Every structure is written in structure tokens, then in C-alpha cells.
C-alpha positions in Angstrom: 101.6 13.2 -98.4 103.6 12.3 -101.4 107.3 11.4 -100.9 110.1 9.7 -102.7 112.4 7.1 -101.1 116.0 7.8 -101.8 117.7 4.7 -102.9 121.0 3.8 -101.3 124.1 3.6 -103.5 125.2 0.0 -104.4 128.9 -0.8 -105.0 129.5 -2.1 -108.5 131.4 -5.5 -109.0 132.3 -8.2 -111.5 129.9 -10.9 -112.4 131.1 -14.5 -112.6 131.0 -14.4 -116.4 133.1 -11.3 -116.5 135.7 -12.8 -114.2 135.9 -16.0 -116.3 136.3 -13.9 -119.5 139.2 -11.9 -117.9 140.9 -15.1 -116.7 140.5 -16.7 -120.1 142.1 -13.6 -121.8 145.0 -13.7 -119.3 145.5 -17.4 -120.0 145.5 -16.8 -123.7 148.0 -14.0 -123.4 150.2 -16.1 -121.2 150.1 -19.0 -123.7 151.2 -16.6 -126.4 153.9 -14.7 -124.5 155.6 -17.4 -122.4 157.1 -19.3 -125.5 158.3 -15.9 -126.8 159.9 -15.1 -123.5 161.4 -18.6 -123.4 162.9 -18.3 -126.9 164.3 -14.8 -126.0 165.9 -16.2 -122.9 167.4 -19.2 -124.8 168.6 -16.7 -127.5 170.5 -14.9 -124.7 172.0 -18.2 -123.6 173.0 -19.0 -127.1 174.8 -15.7 -127.4 176.8 -16.7 -124.2 177.7 -20.0 -125.9 178.8 -18.1 -129.0 181.1 -15.9 -126.9 182.4 -19.0 -125.0 183.2 -21.0 -128.1 184.8 -18.0 -129.7 187.2 -17.7 -126.8 187.8 -21.4 -126.8 188.7 -21.2 -130.5 191.2 -18.5 -129.8 192.7 -20.6 -127.0 193.1 -23.5 -129.4 194.8 -21.3 -132.0 197.2 -20.1 -129.3 197.9 -23.7 -128.3 198.5 -24.7 -132.0 201.0 -21.8 -132.4 202.9 -22.8 -129.3 203.1 -26.5 -130.3 204.6 -26.5 -133.8 201.4 -25.7 -135.6 199.8 -28.9 -134.4 196.6 -29.7 -132.5 196.8 -31.5 -129.2 197.3 -35.2 -129.0 194.5 -37.5 -128.1 193.9 -37.0 -124.4 192.3 -40.5 -124.0 190.3 -40.5 -120.7 191.0 -36.9 -120.0 189.0 -34.1 -121.5 190.5 -32.5 -124.6 190.3 -29.0 -122.9 192.4 -30.1 -120.0 195.5 -29.1 -122.0 194.2 -25.5 -122.3 194.1 -24.6 -118.6 196.9 -22.1 -119.0 195.1 -20.4 -122.0 191.7 -19.5 -120.6 189.3 -19.6 -117.6 187.4 -22.7 -116.8 184.1 -20.8 -116.7 184.0 -20.5 -120.6 183.4 -24.3 -120.8 180.0 -23.9 -119.1 176.9 -23.6 -121.2 174.1 -21.6 -119.4 171.5 -23.9 -120.9 172.9 -27.0 -119.2 172.2 -27.5 -115.4 175.7 -28.7 -114.6 178.9 -26.7 -114.3 181.2 -27.1 -117.2 185.0 -26.5 -116.8 188.3 -27.5 -118.4 188.2 -31.0 -117.0 184.5 -31.5 -117.9 183.6 -29.2 -120.8 180.1 -28.9 -122.2 181.5 -28.3 -125.6 183.0 -31.1 -127.8 186.2 -31.0 -129.9 186.6 -32.6 -133.3 188.3 -35.8 -132.4 189.6 -36.3 -136.0 192.0 -33.3 -135.5 194.0 -34.9 -132.6 197.7 -34.6 -133.5 196.9 -33.1 -136.9 199.1 -30.3 -138.4 197.2 -27.0 -139.0 198.7 -27.0 -142.5 196.9 -30.2 -143.4 193.5 -28.5 -143.2 192.8 -27.5 -146.8 189.6 -25.6 -146.1 189.7 -24.0 -142.6 186.4 -22.3 -143.1 184.7 -25.7 -143.5 186.5 -27.6 -140.8 184.6 -28.2 -137.5 186.6 -27.5 -134.3 184.1 -27.3 -131.5 180.3 -27.7 -131.0 177.6 -27.9 -128.3 178.1 -31.3 -126.7 175.3 -33.6 -125.8 175.1 -35.6 -122.5 176.2 -38.7 -124.4 179.6 -37.0 -125.1 180.3 -36.2 -121.4 182.8 -39.0 -121.1 186.4 -40.0 -122.0 188.1 -37.2 -124.0 184.8 -35.4 -124.7 185.5 -35.6 -128.5 183.1 -35.6 -131.4 183.7 -38.1 -134.2 182.0 -39.4 -137.3 181.6 -42.8 -135.7 181.8 -44.1 -132.2 185.5 -45.0 -132.6 187.7 -42.6 -130.6 184.9 -40.4 -129.3 181.1 -40.0 -129.4 179.4 -40.5 -132.8 178.4 -37.3 -134.5 174.6 -37.2 -134.2 174.7 -38.5 -130.6 177.4 -36.0 -129.7 176.1 -32.6 -131.0 173.2 -31.1 -129.0 170.9 -28.6 -130.8 169.8 -27.2 -127.4 169.4 -23.6 -128.4 165.9 -23.4 -130.0 166.8 -26.5 -132.1 170.1 -25.0 -133.0 173.7 -25.5 -132.0 176.8 -23.3 -131.8 180.0 -24.4 -133.5 183.4 -23.0 -134.5 185.6 -23.7 -137.5 189.4 -23.8 -138.0 189.6 -20.2 -139.1 188.3 -19.1 -135.7 184.8 -18.1 -136.8 181.6 -19.1 -135.0 178.3 -20.3 -136.5 174.8 -21.2 -135.4 173.2 -24.1 -137.3 169.6 -25.0 -137.1 168.5 -28.6 -137.3 165.2 -28.8 -139.3 162.3 -30.9 -137.9 162.9 -34.6 -138.4 166.5 -34.1 -139.3 169.8 -34.7 -137.4 172.8 -32.4 -136.6 174.8 -34.2 -139.4 172.1 -33.0 -141.9 172.7 -29.4 -140.8 176.4 -29.8 -141.1 176.2 -31.3 -144.6 173.9 -28.5 -145.7 176.5 -26.0 -144.5 179.4 -27.9 -146.2 181.1 -28.6 -142.8 183.7 -31.4 -142.6 185.4 -33.3 -139.8 188.3 -35.0 -141.6 191.4 -32.9 -142.2 193.0 -35.6 -144.3 190.7 -37.4 -146.6 191.4 -41.1 -147.2 192.0 -42.2 -150.8 189.0 -41.7 -153.0 188.0 -44.6 -155.2 185.4 -45.2 -157.9 182.8 -47.8 -156.9 183.2 -50.8 -159.2 180.7 -53.5 -160.0 180.1 -56.3 -162.5 177.6 -55.6 -165.3 176.1 -58.8 -166.8 173.3 -59.1 -169.4 171.1 -61.2 -167.1 170.4 -58.7 -164.3 169.5 -55.1 -163.8 171.0 -55.2 -160.3 174.7 -55.8 -160.8 176.7 -56.7 -157.7 179.6 -54.6 -156.5 183.1 -56.0 -156.5 184.5 -57.5 -153.3 186.2 -54.2 -152.3 182.8 -52.6 -152.0 180.8 -55.4 -150.5 180.7 -58.1 -153.0 177.5 -59.9 -154.0 175.5 -58.4 -151.1 176.2 -54.9 -152.3 174.5 -54.0 -155.6 172.9 -51.4 -157.8 169.2 -50.8 -157.1 167.2 -49.1 -159.8 163.8 -47.7 -160.6 162.7 -47.5 -164.2 166.1 -48.3 -165.5 167.1 -50.0 -168.8 170.6 -51.3 -169.5 171.9 -51.2 -173.1 174.4 -54.0 -173.5 175.8 -52.9 -176.9 179.6 -53.0 -177.0 180.1 -52.3 -173.3 180.5 -54.9 -170.5 180.9 -52.3 -167.8 178.8 -49.3 -167.0 181.7 -47.3 -165.6 183.8 -46.1 -168.5 186.5 -43.5 -168.4 185.2 -41.8 -171.5 181.9 -41.9 -173.3 181.6 -44.7 -175.8 178.1 -45.1 -177.1 175.0 -46.0 -175.0 176.5 -47.9 -172.1 173.2 -47.7 -170.3 170.2 -45.4 -170.1 167.6 -44.5 -167.5 164.0 -43.6 -168.2 163.1 -42.1 -164.8 163.2 -42.7 -161.1 166.6 -43.3 -159.4 169.9 -45.1 -159.5 171.4 -46.2 -156.2 174.1 -48.3 -154.6 172.9 -50.3 -151.5 174.6 -52.4 -148.8 178.1 -51.0 -149.3 180.4 -52.8 -146.9 182.2 -51.1 -145.4 180.1 -48.0 -145.5 181.3 -45.2 -147.6 181.3 -41.4 -147.8 180.4 -40.3 -151.4 182.4 -37.2 -152.5 181.7 -37.1 -156.2 179.2 -38.2 -158.9 180.0 -38.1 -162.6 177.3 -38.0 -165.2 177.5 -38.3 -169.0 174.3 -37.8 -171.0 173.4 -40.2 -173.7 174.5 -39.0 -177.1 171.8 -36.8 -178.7 169.5 -36.9 -175.6 170.0 -34.3 -172.9 166.9 -34.3 -170.9 167.5 -33.6 -167.2 164.9 -31.4 -165.7 164.5 -30.4 -163.0 167.9 -31.0 -161.4 169.0 -34.4 -160.1 169.9 -34.8 -156.4 172.0 -37.1 -154.2 170.5 -38.8 -151.1 171.8 -41.2 -148.4 170.4 -43.3 -145.6 171.9 -45.1 -142.6 170.1 -48.4 -143.2 167.5 -50.0 -145.5 164.8 -49.2 -142.9 165.9 -45.5 -142.5 164.5 -42.7 -144.5 166.4 -41.2 -147.4 168.0 -37.8 -146.6 169.0 -35.3 -149.3 172.6 -34.4 -149.3 172.8 -32.0 -152.3 171.1 -30.9 -155.5 173.1 -30.4 -158.7 172.3 -26.9 -160.0 174.1 -27.4 -163.4 172.4 -29.7 -165.9 174.5 -32.0 -168.1 173.7 -30.9 -171.6 176.5 -32.3 -173.8 177.9 -35.7 -174.6 180.8 -35.4 -172.1 181.5 -36.2 -168.5 180.2 -33.8 -165.8 181.8 -33.9 -162.4 179.6 -32.9 -159.4 181.0 -32.5 -155.9 179.0 -34.1 -153.1 179.4 -32.7 -149.5 179.3 -36.2 -148.0 179.9 -36.4 -144.3 178.8 -39.6 -142.6 179.7 -43.0 -144.0 176.5 -44.7 -145.2 175.7 -48.1 -146.8 173.2 -46.7 -149.2 173.5 -43.8 -151.7 171.1 -42.6 -154.4 171.0 -40.3 -157.4 167.4 -39.2 -157.7 166.5 -38.1 -161.2 164.6 -34.8 -161.4 162.3 -35.5 -164.3 159.6 -38.1 -165.0 158.3 -39.8 -168.0 159.8 -42.0 -170.7 163.3 -41.0 -171.8 163.4 -38.1 -169.5 166.9 -38.6 -168.1 168.9 -40.7 -170.5 172.6 -41.2 -169.6 175.5 -42.9 -171.3 177.6 -43.1 -168.1 177.3 -42.7 -164.3 179.9 -43.0 -161.7 180.1 -42.7 -157.9 183.3 -41.9 -156.0 184.0 -42.0 -152.3 186.1 -43.3 -149.5 186.0 -45.7 -146.5 186.9 -44.3 -143.1 190.2 -45.5 -141.8 
């Protein structure tokens, strides 16, 4: 007799290879999505900081109005925000990104220590004057102030914390709030300089850097006020024209005082350090070749990397002096004007001057 055997039904399942493939896919998706979720969460925390510092800025403005249009005095070993207890809630001094609990007596936001006891009317550019910023752990001491150097508070780059996706929240004297991003390999001061932010309400006297030009050297020393023999001009591809001039820094163009072929012109080892605020350039008579645009750089020491402060977007094209504002912020011993072009006689100049100030 012929018959057929009915096969029993077998329950389908995943093979080991299929399971491994699924797990790998899930791992890849998690690796892609988790950073996105983390950034989104940090963005929400950043928004909380924006709101907090906006309210703090309002409280500071109220305080200034109540106290003869003047910022609070230096609180020394007490937090700067301890004088604002009657103006706001202590919870707004807490940053959600930090693990601690910020409050009026221990804020997680720093105050510009150069504004202690300064009249509001002395601030010439409120939109560019820093009031508060995200404070790093190094600043959680004393008066919780942010300063350009360590005197009177915590030095700038050690005090500001780019904790929100490599960005930090700050407020300015007009009450507005900003978020500045710190590029890879840069510091908070670089982001502040790029945005034109300042910390000093009252600028010390600005002076022209003087040095002694002699015919036996292409690295003239600065005068004693700016560092003496140890501070000098450093050059690349430079040629001095001795002609009728015994100084490179003239008030008005008078022939070829000096000319540069290419490279850079810098002042190194300034002592004390200086903040450069202006550069003046006078092209050589009949030769106006500056292309592309020259730029100003600074560095914290001879072993540090040069950092670009600004680029001049207007080229000097006539035999007159051109004044270029430099948004200098931190005092540095070394400053450089980097020529944009290259090649023989690309950037000839009849005069070049650096202006700046020493911190008090």
C-alpha cells in the first residue's frame, strides 16, 4: 500500500548569524543616536542657562539703578551674587549641567571682576561689555569673579567653562544674552575676541610702542618702557631702508623709512605684557601691494602657538596712514602683523606702528 507520511510542523527561529546581524544593527543605531540625544539634552540645559543668566542680568541692572548707577563693590571672599539676594531666587544660580547646587552664595556663573565699583556711565559700549558667563570649577572660590589675569579673581581662560557642547553662555551690559562656541584647539578668550567682547570698562592710557632703530641690526630693541633690550622686533623677509630716518615710527610719511618684502613683522618679549588695540600702516610711496589682507596675531609665550586676533578687510592703497582697530583682549608678550601676500616686494611699507596698553 502506498502512503505518505505527514511531516510535523516546525517552529521557525533566528539563526546565530541573524541574531548577530540584528545586534550589530542595533549597536550602530545606538552609536549614531546617543550622541544626538546627548547634544539635544545639553541644548535644553543650555537654554536653562540662557534663562538663568538673563534673569541675573536683570537683577544686576536693578541693583545698579538702586545704587547710584554703580556696580557692586568687590565682595572679596564672598560671592559677587551675595548682594543680589533681595532681587532674585537662589535657584537661578544653578547650572543644570553641573552636578552641584549653585546659589547666591556659591554661583555657577561668574561676574566680570573689572566692573566692581564701576559706574554704568563709564561703559562706552554696553553691547560689547561682558557681565556674566558660565563659570568653571577653578572660579568657585573667593568672589567668583572673572578677570583678564589672576589678580582679583580667576584668569579668563581658566574661569570660563564651555560646558554646553563646547559653548558657553554669557551676558553683556545691555542685558542681552549670547552663546559663544569655542573652536577646536582654541580658548574662551579667542571666542570672546572674535565676537568683539571686552572686560575693561575704563581702558588704561594707550601708548605707541617705541624702539631704537640702528643701522647695524634688523631686530631693533624696544625702549625701557616696553621691555628694553630683551624686547625687540622680530622679522621675516624684512629690509630696513636707513635713508634719512633714524626711527621707523614716524607721525607722518616721509620717504621710505623701511620696507618689507614678505612674511611678518612682530614685537616679542614685551615686558610688561600689552594689549594691542590699534595698528597703523603706511604703504611705501608708489608701491601698494597688499593682497590678500594682512592679519594680527598674538601668543601667550614664545613656546605657544600664534592665534589670529583679526584680519584687516580694507587694504592700504595710498601713501597715507591707515588706522586699523584691533579687538585685543588678553595682555600678551608677543604680537605679530602677518602679511597676506608672498614674493619679492609684495607688501612694501613706509611706516608701521603698534598701539596698546599695559594692564593696571
